[in-house]
C-alpha positions, 0 to 999 in steps of 0.5 A: 316872762321872768326868771326860771323857778327852782323846779326849772333849774332842778329839771335842767340840772337832772337832764345835764347830769343824765346826758353828761354823767357818764356812758351807758347810764341812759341805756341801762336805765331804759333796759331796767325799765323794759325789764320792769314792764315785761315782768309786769305783763308776765305777772298780769297774765299769770293772775286769775281772772277778776270775774270769778270771786275767790272762794272763802276759807271753810265755805262754798260760794253758790252762784247767783240764781239764774234769771227766768226767761220772759214770755213775750206773749205774757208781757202787756204793753203799757197803757198810754193816756190820750187827751 
């Protein structure tokens, strides 16, 4: 098993500092985290949808040509080879 590496000791030290470092630090950190998530969600809802391309300056973007409907009677089945 061996001894703990430097990363293990740093994680243990960080946990000890958070737990015993003073009152209210955990709750304030979680409050800040929640505010960040709410702000992120709000700004994501405010953004324009990604489906439509943004118009370029000085030009007009035309929509792509529409596909023509296919007449099933005009489509011929593929020929198969029979041995």
